C-alpha positions in Angstrom: -2.9 -3.6 61.8 -4.6 -5.6 64.4 -8.3 -5.5 65.0 -8.6 -4.3 68.5 -11.8 -3.4 70.2 -10.7 0.2 70.0 -10.4 0.2 66.2 -13.8 -1.5 65.8 -15.3 1.1 68.1 -13.8 3.9 65.9 -15.2 2.2 62.7 -18.6 1.9 64.4 -18.5 5.5 65.5 -17.6 6.7 61.9 -20.4 4.6 60.4 -22.9 6.1 62.9 -21.7 9.6 62.2 -22.0 9.0 58.4 -25.5 7.6 59.0 -26.5 10.7 61.0 -25.1 13.0 58.2 -27.0 11.1 55.6 -30.2 11.3 57.6 -29.8 15.1 58.3 -29.1 15.7 54.6 -32.1 13.7 53.5 -34.3 15.6 56.0 -32.9 19.0 54.8 -33.6 17.9 51.2 -37.2 16.9 52.0 -37.7 20.2 53.8 -36.4 22.2 50.8 -38.7 20.2 48.5 -41.7 21.0 50.7 -40.8 24.7 50.8 -40.4 24.7 47.1 -43.8 23.1 46.7 -45.4 25.6 49.0 -43.7 28.5 47.2 -44.9 27.2 43.8 -48.4 26.6 45.1 -48.6 30.1 46.4 -47.1 31.7 43.3 -49.2 29.8 40.8 -52.2 28.9 42.9 -54.9 27.8 40.4 -52.3 27.1 37.8 -50.5 24.7 40.2 -53.5 22.4 40.4 -54.0 22.5 36.6 -50.3 21.7 36.0 -50.6 18.7 38.4 -53.6 17.4 36.4 -51.8 18.0 33.1 -48.4 16.6 34.0 -49.6 13.8 36.2 -47.6 14.3 39.4 -46.7 17.2 41.7 -43.0 16.6 40.9 -43.5 16.9 37.2 -45.8 19.9 37.6 -43.4 21.7 39.9 -40.6 21.1 37.4 -42.7 22.7 34.7 -43.7 25.6 36.8 -40.2 26.2 38.0 -39.0 26.2 34.4 -41.7 28.7 33.5 -40.6 31.0 36.4 -37.0 30.8 35.3 -37.9 31.7 31.7 -40.0 34.6 32.8 -37.4 35.9 35.2 -35.2 36.5 32.1 -37.8 38.5 30.2 -37.2 42.2 30.3 -40.7 43.5 31.1 -41.7 47.1 30.4 -44.2 49.2 32.3 -46.9 50.7 30.1 -46.7 54.5 29.7 -49.8 56.5 30.6 -50.2 57.1 26.8 -50.0 53.4 26.0 -52.5 52.6 28.8 -54.9 55.3 27.5 -54.5 54.0 23.9 -55.2 50.4 24.9 -58.2 51.4 27.1 -59.6 53.4 24.2 -59.1 50.4 21.9 -60.9 48.2 24.3 -63.9 50.6 24.4 -64.1 50.5 20.6 -64.1 46.7 20.8 -67.0 46.8 23.2 -69.0 49.0 20.9 -68.1 46.8 17.9 -69.5 43.8 19.8 -73.0 45.2 19.2 -72.7 45.0 15.4 -70.2 42.2 14.9 -69.6 40.0 18.0 -67.3 37.6 16.2 -65.0 40.5 14.9 -65.0 42.0 18.4 -63.7 38.7 19.8 -61.0 38.5 17.2 -60.1 42.1 17.9 -60.0 41.4 21.7 -57.5 38.6 21.1 -55.3 40.8 18.9 -55.5 43.6 21.5 -54.3 41.2 24.2 -51.3 40.2 22.1 -50.6 43.9 21.4 -50.6 44.7 25.1 -48.4 41.7 25.8 -45.9 42.8 23.1 -45.8 46.3 24.7 -45.1 44.7 28.1 -42.3 42.6 26.7 -43.9 39.2 26.3 -43.3 36.9 23.3 -46.5 36.6 21.4 -45.5 34.0 18.7 -47.2 30.9 20.2 -50.4 30.7 22.3 -49.1 27.9 24.6 -46.0 29.9 25.3 -48.0 33.0 26.0 -50.2 31.1 28.4 -47.1 29.6 30.1 -45.4 33.0 30.5 -48.6 34.7 31.7 -49.2 31.9 34.3 -46.1 33.1 36.2 -47.2 36.6 37.1 -50.9 36.4 36.1 -51.9 33.0 37.4 -55.2 34.3 38.7 -56.4 35.3 35.3 -54.6 33.0 32.8 -57.6 30.6 32.9 -59.7 33.4 31.4 -57.3 33.5 28.5 -57.7 29.8 27.9 -61.5 30.1 28.1 -61.6 33.0 25.7 -59.4 31.2 23.3 -61.6 28.1 23.4 -64.7 30.2 22.7 -63.0 32.2 20.0 -61.8 28.9 18.3 -65.4 27.6 18.5 -66.6 30.8 17.0 -64.4 30.4 13.9 -66.0 27.0 13.5 -69.5 28.5 13.7 -70.2 26.5 16.9 -71.0 29.4 19.3 -73.8 31.9 19.8 -73.7 35.6 20.7 -73.9 34.8 24.5 -70.8 32.6 24.2 -69.0 35.4 22.3 -70.0 37.8 25.0 -68.4 35.4 27.5 -65.2 35.3 25.4 -65.0 39.1 25.6 -65.6 39.0 29.4 -62.7 36.5 29.7 -60.5 38.6 27.5 -61.4 41.7 29.6 -60.2 40.0 32.8 -56.8 39.4 31.4 -56.7 42.8 29.7 -57.4 44.6 33.0 -54.7 42.5 34.7 -52.1 43.3 32.0 -52.8 47.0 32.2 -52.0 47.2 35.9 -48.6 48.4 37.1 -46.4 45.3 37.3 -45.4 44.2 40.7 -41.7 44.0 41.4 -40.3 40.6 42.5 -40.0 41.9 46.0 -43.7 42.9 46.0 -44.6 39.5 44.6 -42.7 37.8 47.5 -44.6 40.1 50.0 -47.9 39.2 48.4 -47.2 35.5 48.6 -45.5 35.5 52.1 
């Protein structure tokens, strides 16, 4: 085969075409990554920033949040029946009354009630960090209340908090409790909310 100007032109054209394909593929990849970032920010909003802080980079945080979402997508959640909803609401009312006489016991009871509601909905309740990670997917707006309540409850067990801080723990638990009692949104509704 002789190297003619025509064959060099074909080689140059093939190299240019390959370069264009690589550039287009890279641009599409960057666009998908940006869209994924936007979707995760919208879905996890306050939790997204916390994850970036915790994991050090947006890429690591996004990997963690996407992993959480995939895990939660495989959980078979259940709607609460009106009977369950009424029973849990009644239990919450009793906890609020108990707070007057025994604030620390009411805080412990609130934590147990949250776990009971989560179990009824289909969440795993074995490990606090896993509960928080799972809740962050569909309850990102209130999961920080769960962390705050847990921190105050832990301090209470060590005798480091006062009645006002215990009241704050109950308020934090109440925010999550109310959110968990709501009718769960379908994936389609969640996409509409975040669109």
